[in-house]
C-alpha positions, 0 to 999 in steps of 0.5 A, a space after each residue: 810116387 813110383 821110384 825107379 832105380 838107375 835105368 841107364 848106363 852112364 860114365 858120370 862119375 857120381 857114385 851110383 847111390 848118390 845118382 839114384 838118390 838125386 834121380 829120386 829127388 829130381 822126380 819129386 821136383 818134376 812132379 811139383 813142377 808139372 803140377 804147378 804148370 797145369 794149375 797155372 794153365 788152369 788159372 790162365 784159362 779160367 781167370 775172370 775180372 777187371 784185370 783179366 787180360 794182364 793176369 791171363 797173360 802174366 799166367 801164360 808167361 809163368 806157364 812158359 818159364 815152367 816148361 823150361 824148368 820141367 825140361 831141365 829137371 827131367 833132363 838132369 834125371 836122365 843125365 844121371 842115368 835115371 828115368 824121368 817120371 813126367 806124365 800128368 799121372 805121375 805128377 799127380 802121384 807125387 806132387 807136394 802141391 796143394 790142388 787148385 780150388 775149383 771155384 776160384 775165378 776172380 782175378 785177385 783170388 786166382 793170384 792169391 791161390 797161385 801165389 800159395 802154390 809158387 810159395 810151396 814149390 819154392 820151399 820144396 825146391 829149396 829143401 831139395 838144394 839142401 839134400 843135393 848139396 849134402 849129397 855132394 851133387 853140386 850140379 843138381 844143387 845149382 840147377 835147382 837153385 836156378 830154378 828156386 830163383 825163378 820161382 821166387 821171382 814169379 812169386 814176387 810178380 804174383 804177390 805184387 798184384 795182391 799188395 
């Protein structure tokens, strides 16, 4: 993934090296979230089977929640004086999320594939919280904690279909 030094002046009182590290951290999470969003929409468009309408609607609700997380992460990176690397190509270059299997369309198999990817995103988010906390950027840690809670909630929704 491309890294960008601090691009914008700010009166934010976090040290420049902390802000630069947090912008890089936020851009990694942004890549994961943009990728997860596109995979969730892929699942929404392609799901088939007995539970089609319920899953189709659920996946759309998940994608909508991800849009808010994406916006918050990108805006935090810019607020710290950085540049949000938010295009699909940038996300593809930086994501830690496994690619969605092309041939999976059955409702429960799609749900299982999505659940695995939501778990990956939540794991990466928790690791980022730890880094932000250690860097003493508690605002970034708080934002990522809120997103982590949301990802865990959506993972619960997905896994409930599988149990």
